[in-house]
FIMAR-988270 format. One record per residue (C-alpha): x, y, z. Coordinates in steps of 0.25 Angstrom, whole numbers, padded with zeros to 4 digits, always signed. Layout:
BEGIN
XYZ;...
//
This chain:
BEGIN
+0533+0644+0098;+0540+0645+0112;+0554+0649+0112;+0563+0646+0124;+0576+0654+0125;+0576+0660+0110;+0589+0665+0107;+0589+0674+0094;+0602+0678+0095;+0607+0664+0096;+0600+0658+0084;+0591+0668+0075;+0579+0660+0070;+0581+0664+0055;+0596+0657+0056;+0589+0644+0060;+0579+0645+0048;+0590+0646+0038;+0597+0635+0044;+0585+0626+0042;+0587+0620+0028;+0601+0618+0032;+0598+0611+0045;+0588+0603+0038;+0598+0598+0027;+0608+0595+0038;+0598+0588+0046;+0595+0578+0035;+0609+0575+0035;+0611+0572+0049;+0597+0563+0048;+0607+0555+0039;+0618+0555+0048;+0612+0553+0062;+0606+0541+0060;+0617+0535+0055;+0628+0540+0065;+0629+0525+0073;+0636+0522+0059;+0647+0532+0062;+0648+0527+0076;+0650+0512+0071;+0660+0517+0060;+0668+0524+0071;+0667+0512+0080;+0671+0502+0070;+0683+0512+0064;+0689+0511+0077;+0689+0496+0079;+0693+0494+0065;+0706+0502+0070;+0707+0493+0081;+0707+0480+0074;+0714+0474+0063;+0714+0463+0052;+0702+0458+0046;+0692+0465+0056;+0699+0478+0055;+0696+0477+0039;+0682+0473+0041;+0679+0485+0050;+0685+0494+0040;+0675+0489+0030;+0664+0490+0039;+0667+0504+0044;+0668+0508+0028;+0655+0502+0024;+0648+0508+0036;+0653+0523+0031;+0653+0520+0016;+0639+0512+0015;+0632+0510+0027;+0632+0525+0032;+0629+0531+0018;+0617+0522+0016;+0611+0525+0029;+0613+0539+0028;+0606+0541+0014;+0596+0530+0019;+0594+0541+0030;+0594+0553+0022;+0583+0547+0012;+0574+0543+0025;+0573+0558+0029;+0563+0559+0018;+0557+0545+0018;+0560+0532+0024;+0557+0524+0011;+0567+0534+0004;+0579+0529+0014;+0581+0517+0007;+0582+0524-0007;+0592+0532+0001;+0600+0520+0005;+0600+0516-0009;+0604+0529-0016;+0617+0531-0008;+0624+0517-0013;+0629+0524-0026;+0635+0534-0019;+0642+0523-0009;+0647+0515-0021;+0653+0526-0029;+0660+0534-0018;+0672+0532-0009;+0668+0540+0001;+0657+0538+0012;+0644+0544+0005;+0640+0550+0018;+0636+0565+0011;+0631+0557-0001;+0622+0548+0007;+0616+0560+0014;+0614+0568+0001;+0609+0555-0007;+0599+0551+0005;+0592+0565+0004;+0590+0564-0010;+0586+0551-0011;+0575+0554+0000;+0571+0566-0006;+0569+0559-0019;+0561+0549-0014;+0553+0557-0005;+0548+0567-0017;+0546+0555-0026;+0538+0548-0015;+0529+0559-0012;+0526+0560-0028;+0524+0545-0031;+0517+0540-0017;+0504+0547-0021;+0504+0540-0035;+0507+0526-0029;+0495+0516-0029;+0493+0509-0015;+0500+0496-0016;+0512+0501-0022;+0518+0509-0013;+0528+0498-0008;+0533+0495-0023;+0534+0509-0027;+0542+0514-0015;+0551+0504-0017;+0553+0506-0031;+0555+0522-0027;+0566+0518-0017;+0574+0510-0027;+0572+0520-0038;+0576+0532-0030;+0587+0525-0023;+0592+0519-0036;+0591+0533-0043;+0597+0541-0032;+0609+0530-0031;+0612+0533-0045;+0611+0549-0043;+0621+0547-0031;+0632+0540-0039;+0631+0549-0051;+0628+0564-0045;+0628+0564-0029;+0639+0556-0025;+0649+0565-0035;+0643+0577-0029;+0644+0572-0014;+0657+0567-0016;+0663+0580-0023;+0657+0590-0014;+0662+0582-0002;+0676+0582-0008;+0675+0597-0007;+0669+0597+0007;+0680+0587+0011;+0692+0595+0005;+0686+0607+0011;+0686+0600+0026;+0700+0595+0024;+0704+0608+0019;+0699+0615+0032;+0706+0603+0040;+0720+0605+0033;+0718+0620+0035;+0715+0618+0049;+0702+0627+0046;+0692+0615+0052;+0690+0624+0066;+0684+0635+0057;+0672+0626+0053;+0670+0625+0068;+0667+0639+0068;+0654+0636+0060;+0651+0623+0065;+0650+0627+0079;+0639+0638+0078;+0631+0629+0068;+0632+0618+0079;+0626+0627+0090;+0614+0630+0080;+0611+0616+0081;+0616+0612+0067;+0627+0603+0075;+0620+0590+0071;+0618+0592+0056;+0632+0597+0055;+0639+0586+0061;+0631+0575+0054;+0628+0583+0041;+0641+0587+0038;+0653+0584+0047;+0649+0570+0049;+0649+0565+0034;+0662+0574+0031;+0669+0569+0043;+0666+0554+0039;+0672+0558+0025;+0684+0563+0033;+0685+0551+0042;+0686+0540+0031;+0700+0546+0027;+0705+0549+0041;+0698+0541+0051;+0692+0553+0058;+0686+0566+0056;+0687+0580+0064;+0673+0583+0058;+0667+0573+0067;+0671+0582+0079;+0668+0596+0074;+0654+0596+0077;+0654+0585+0088;+0665+0592+0096;+0658+0595+0110;+0669+0604+0114;+0662+0617+0111;+0649+0612+0118;+0657+0609+0130;+0664+0622+0130;+0650+0629+0128;+0643+0621+0141;+0655+0622+0149;+0655+0637+0148;+0641+0639+0151;+0644+0629+0164;+0655+0638+0169;+0650+0652+0165;+0635+0652+0162;+0624+0655+0172;+0620+0645+0182;+0609+0640+0174;+0616+0637+0161;+0628+0632+0168;+0619+0621+0174;+0614+0618+0159;+0628+0618+0153;+0633+0608+0164;+0622+0599+0160;+0624+0600+0145;+0639+0599+0146;+0638+0584+0148;+0628+0582+0138;+0637+0590+0127;+0650+0584+0130;+0646+0568+0134;+0632+0568+0126;+0637+0576+0114;+0624+0584+0114;+0631+0596+0108;+0616+0604+0105;+0615+0606+0121;+0626+0616+0121;+0621+0625+0108;+0609+0632+0117;+0621+0638+0126;+0628+0644+0114;+0615+0649+0108;+0611+0656+0120;+0623+0665+0119;+0628+0665+0104;+0642+0670+0108;+0645+0657+0111;+0645+0652+0097;+0659+0658+0097;+0663+0648+0108;+0659+0636+0101;+0666+0641+0088;+0679+0642+0096;+0676+0629+0102;+0674+0621+0091;+0684+0627+0081;+0695+0624+0093;+0689+0610+0093;+0691+0608+0079;+0705+0615+0078;+0710+0604+0090;+0704+0592+0081;+0710+0597+0069;+0723+0600+0075;+0724+0585+0081;+0717+0580+0069;+0706+0574+0076;+0693+0568+0073;+0682+0557+0076;+0681+0544+0069;+0666+0545+0067;+0656+0556+0068;+0650+0558+0083;+0635+0561+0087;+0633+0566+0097;+0646+0574+0099;+0650+0568+0112;+0663+0568+0119;+0661+0552+0121;+0656+0550+0107;+0668+0559+0101;+0679+0553+0109;+0673+0539+0105;+0675+0542+0090;+0690+0548+0092;+0700+0539+0087;+0710+0538+0098;+0721+0546+0090;+0712+0557+0089;+0707+0559+0103;+0717+0569+0108;+0713+0579+0098;+0698+0576+0099;+0699+0578+0114;+0708+0591+0114;+0698+0597+0103;+0686+0594+0111;+0693+0600+0123;+0698+0613+0118;+0685+0615+0109;+0677+0615+0123;+0687+0624+0130;+0688+0634+0118;+0672+0635+0119;+0672+0637+0133;+0682+0647+0135;+0674+0655+0124;+0660+0653+0129;+0666+0657+0144;+0670+0670+0138;+0658+0673+0131;+0648+0669+0141;+0656+0678+0151;+0655+0690+0139;+0640+0687+0134;+0627+0686+0141;+0617+0674+0137;+0605+0677+0130;+0595+0673+0140;+0585+0663+0136;+0570+0668+0138;+0559+0658+0140;+0548+0663+0130;+0534+0657+0134;+0525+0660+0122;+0513+0652+0126;+0504+0659+0117;+0511+0653+0104;+0509+0638+0110;+0497+0632+0104;+0487+0624+0113;+0489+0610+0107;+0492+0598+0116;+0507+0595+0115;+0509+0580+0115;+0523+0579+0113;+0536+0587+0114;+0548+0587+0104;+0562+0592+0107;+0569+0595+0093;+0583+0597+0090;+0592+0596+0078;+0596+0582+0079;+0584+0578+0088;+0593+0570+0097;+0602+0577+0107;+0597+0589+0115;+0583+0587+0110;+0582+0573+0117;+0588+0578+0129;+0578+0590+0130;+0567+0580+0128;+0572+0571+0139;+0573+0581+0148;+0559+0588+0146;+0553+0575+0147;+0559+0572+0161;+0554+0585+0165;+0540+0584+0160;+0539+0571+0166;+0543+0575+0179;+0532+0585+0179;+0521+0574+0173;+0521+0578+0159;+0522+0567+0150;+0523+0570+0136;+0531+0565+0124;+0545+0572+0122;+0554+0568+0110;+0565+0575+0103;+0568+0576+0088;+0575+0583+0077;+0570+0596+0073;+0570+0593+0059;+0561+0581+0063;+0552+0588+0071;+0537+0584+0069;+0527+0596+0067;+0515+0593+0077;+0507+0603+0085;+0505+0594+0098;+0521+0594+0099;+0530+0603+0108;+0543+0605+0100;+0555+0610+0109;+0567+0614+0100;+0580+0623+0103;+0580+0637+0098;+0587+0635+0086;+0579+0626+0080;+0565+0634+0083;+0563+0639+0068;+0565+0625+0063;+0556+0619+0073;+0544+0628+0070;+0547+0623+0055;+0545+0609+0059;+0535+0610+0069;+0526+0621+0066;+0514+0615+0074;+0521+0611+0086;+0525+0619+0098;+0540+0623+0098;+0548+0626+0110;+0562+0633+0106;+0572+0632+0119;+0587+0635+0119;+0590+0622+0127;+0583+0608+0127;+0589+0606+0140;+0582+0618+0147;+0570+0611+0148;+0566+0620+0161;+0564+0632+0152;+0555+0627+0142;+0547+0618+0152;+0537+0628+0155;+0534+0629+0140;+0531+0614+0139;+0522+0613+0151;+0515+0625+0146;+0513+0619+0131;+0508+0605+0139;+0499+0614+0147;+0505+0608+0159;+0497+0594+0157;+0502+0582+0163;+0503+0572+0152;+0502+0560+0160;+0499+0545+0156;+0485+0545+0161;+0482+0557+0153;+0488+0550+0140;+0479+0539+0142;+0467+0547+0143;+0470+0554+0130;+0473+0540+0123;+0459+0537+0128;+0452+0550+0123;+0460+0550+0110;+0461+0535+0105;+0471+0530+0095;+0467+0532+0081;+0468+0519+0072;+0471+0520+0057;+0469+0507+0048;+0476+0506+0035;+0467+0498+0025;+0474+0487+0015;+0468+0477+0005;+0472+0465+0001;+0485+0463+0009;+0491+0476+0003;+0496+0484+0013;+0509+0490+0010;+0506+0504+0008;+0497+0504+0020;+0509+0499+0029;+0516+0511+0024;+0504+0520+0026;+0503+0515+0040;+0518+0519+0042;+0515+0534+0037;+0503+0536+0046;+0510+0530+0058;+0522+0540+0056;+0513+0551+0053;+0505+0548+0066;+0518+0547+0074;+0522+0562+0069;+0509+0568+0072;+0508+0560+0086;+0495+0552+0084;+0493+0539+0089;+0487+0531+0078;+0485+0515+0076;+0488+0513+0061;+0485+0499+0056;+0481+0492+0043;+0471+0482+0039;+0465+0475+0028;+0454+0480+0022;+0447+0467+0020;+0448+0465+0035;+0442+0479+0039;+0433+0480+0051;+0430+0496+0052;+0432+0502+0064;+0427+0517+0068;+0439+0523+0074;+0449+0519+0064;+0454+0526+0053;+0455+0518+0040;+0465+0520+0028;+0462+0514+0014;+0465+0518+0000;+0453+0523-0010;+0452+0510-0017;+0450+0501-0003;+0440+0511+0001;+0432+0510-0010;+0433+0495-0012;+0428+0493+0003;+0420+0505+0003;+0428+0509+0016;+0422+0523+0018;+0409+0515+0022;+0415+0507+0031;+0426+0515+0038;+0422+0527+0047;+0437+0533+0045;+0443+0530+0032;+0454+0537+0025;+0455+0535+0011;+0471+0538+0005;+0477+0536-0008;+0490+0531-0003;+0493+0525+0009;+0508+0529+0008;+0503+0543+0009;+0508+0554+0021;+0498+0563+0017;+0486+0555+0020;+0490+0550+0034;+0495+0564+0037;+0480+0570+0034;+0476+0557+0043;+0485+0560+0055;+0481+0576+0054;+0465+0572+0054;+0468+0564+0067;+0475+0575+0073;
//
């Protein structure tokens, strides 16, 4: 493990560990909302158009927007929730939520999240128990029966149990939120929300909590202040502006570049490390966030749809014309309040210096064949860091695959180098135990950790001609699934599983299938067959590399094959 710029005062490791389970739960919620954000955008656009036009077109658009929110969105959310566990379970998730949609008068966003996870979990458990007992050739039939049966049973469970519980719970939460608004206490929430944002919980809070609640509110008022609370770029603009004017030269230059990315690009994560470097600045973002929320509430301002990312362009595009004054004023005043507090705190406190700790003795000697940037959402800051590093290495003649992902989807492989922010160091160690990990304060500070990356790569230029030489020395492995009598459904599913594992373990496999009646054995090929075929055709005497498996739909069997290739 290499830790660049570790700041224990800003973020204790045990605090991160305690938040892991909470992060994971909210990450599931985010995985259901994020893929379907385009529906929110379409809903907001069509809602604006419906308020402009009249007659039959207006009435049609009203029905379209209702169907988007009441029917399509809950189905896709539940589908996405079940898909987290198993692709086959996704259809069952879509079936399961229909009952809740029918019996409720409200958009079932929370209900869809819950029932999607329940359906996916049940399907995953049943599939693991039942798969080894399924005879070859019956996999597709039984899988379809499982999907229909589990989807129908959970649908009934949703009508009788889940929907009443969800709607009852939401009514209490909704009444509490409206009470906060009526009592003008909503700014108090920002005092808790802003620190959680800086601890990289911004996406899960926005998409997992505020967005569903805001959707419920927008159904009654046409807009919601909750869409602004996390997305407000004011605190970030204030922090970066303070560093631009009062920070040292190095941080001032970095803050200047980050300011445009924060304001226009909406990548909030870019200002979090500036706060973590000086924990006193938590107070500045708390004051700024509360100020913005107070102004939004004072002017009864809100957005007509969720925004992601929290860019000024997207926020203003989703602001009803009558709400523009309040929204703009709230963002400006929150930025000013944060800026003033940050300036005062920067003058009174000394920054915690980042120290480059090179612990080369902890690095293994496995050849690294890819670099992965991992952040919470796996989009904004990690994508930018990956792009900058790729450009830097390419300029120095080093060509290596560089990608980015969510920390929760981080694969575990000993030949990969993972770059994470310090806040996710403990979680990265859990997810990728065999990988090399570099923890940094800021993804964009590539120059600070570039020497470590070059050291891990042994400063070898991986050029195209070297890659071609390696391909000659290590020929592509061929795997052939054998089927009998034109029955190849389970073999097709097995091919899908194996190719997915090969991609995860970064092996170049050629996977195909052929009829056992047409088999012409080749020495370099690994053949897969079930026990009955192996005995009937005496494959052990004909084939040099033969793997006999009980079930073609068996991840365990293919996992052992991939590890043997490794």
